[in-house]
C-alpha positions, 0 to 999 in steps of 0.5 A: 385289184380283181380283174377278169382274165380271158384266154380266147382261142379258136375253139374255147374261151377260158375265164378266171378271176385274177388278183393283181398288185404292184405289177404282178399276179397275186392269185388266179381262180380255177378257170371256167372253159366255154365253147366259142360256138355256144356263144355268138359274142364275147359279150354273151360269153362274159355274161354267162361267166358272171351267171355261172359264178353268181356274182358281179364281175370285176370292172377290169378285163385282161384279154389274151386273143389268138389274133393280131391285136392292132387296129380298131377291130380284132377279128380272131383267127378260127373264131367268129367273134369280133372285138372292138376295144373301144366298146369294151366299157359298154359291152363288158362293163370294164373301166380298165382293160388290156388286150394282148396277143395270146403268145405275148400273154405267154411271155408275161407268164414266163416273166412272172412265174416262179421256178416251181412252174418250170421243168428242166429239159436240158442245159444247166439245171439252174433258174432262168436268168434274172437279166437278159433274153429268154426265148419262148417257143410254143408248138400248137396249131401254129408255132408261137414265138416271143422274146422276154427281156429281163432288165434292171427296171423289170421286163419287156415282152416282144411278140414275134413271128419267128415261127414263120422264119425258114427251117434248116434241115440237118439230115437226109430225113429232114431233107426228104421232109422239106422236099415233100413240103416244098411241093405244097408250100414252096417255102418251108417255115419252122412252123411247117415242121415244129407245130402240131399239124407237122406230124402229118408230113413227118408220118407220111415222109417216114412211110415213103422212106420205108416203102410203106403205104401212105395212110391219109390220117389227120394230125389228131389221129396221128398224135393219138396213135403216137402218144398211145404208142399204138403205131410204130410209124407214128411213134417214129414221127413223134421222135422226129418231131421232138428233134425238129422242135429242138433244132428250131428252139436252138435257132430261135435262141441264137437269133434272140441272144440266148440266156434261156429258153422256155417251151410252152403251149398245150402240145409242149406240155403233152410232150413232157415225157417224150421231150425228156427222153428224146434227142431234143437236147442234142438237136438244141445244141447242134449248132456247129461252132456255137455248140459250147454256147448252146450247152450253157443255156438252160431250157425249160418247159412251162408246166402251169396249166393256164399260162394264157390266163395268168399271162393276160392278168400279168399283162394287165398288171404291167400296163396299168402299174397295179 
């Protein structure tokens, strides 16, 4: 069965045609990306996608949205579109549909993708477990967290707000970082130190510790400097970010009952080479009495370019048992 998979974020909406069968994704087409600002509604973007393909779209919709999905009305974060699931048949012409949170979709992608879509980061170089809990952690604008639980009958995906749990500093630099963040937020969550915007606080904290002028740059500018290697302070902030992400991923795995961990998100993929060369792995296992346990957990990076689209289609296939 064919289904239109859509991954809707704050800036872009990505569309693809997926084929699903027996509860899994069989194939997925090349995505078409549209700017949200260019279309007043999902309905008009959906129609534009059909016109671009030059064909009638399948009467099935799999939507992954950057927003909580409960209730009769879905208002997307950083996106003016409003989705009313009950009106999907009328607005999109879809007889069957699935709507999931964007990171829940990532969890479905992790559960269904083959090992060729994962890069080994640390721990045992072995496939993700066929049974048990897999923690999925995705740094981006925020810090997405989900849990995939594989069992004899298949798998379940549990969407969580783990990114908003407290961050535990481990050294004097992180103590200084948390002290700086508390001036603004009082309570410092994991998202404040392991999501994309955190690079600003890291950069400014390091500048202050080095006695250098604190230049007010936004996160995009600092990430650009860091990834290009053009600014020593930005590169140092990138290294610290990798440490923080390793510590956070380890904490989340302990909470979920660890069998495997996957780093996801567009930022995670951009950091592929840096994560491999950084202290990410050392921080992941640095859990005191549980260091031996942490060393036994395989940690992967998902490398598929469109896990949100894939996961939306996978969630549809699971819900409708197709």
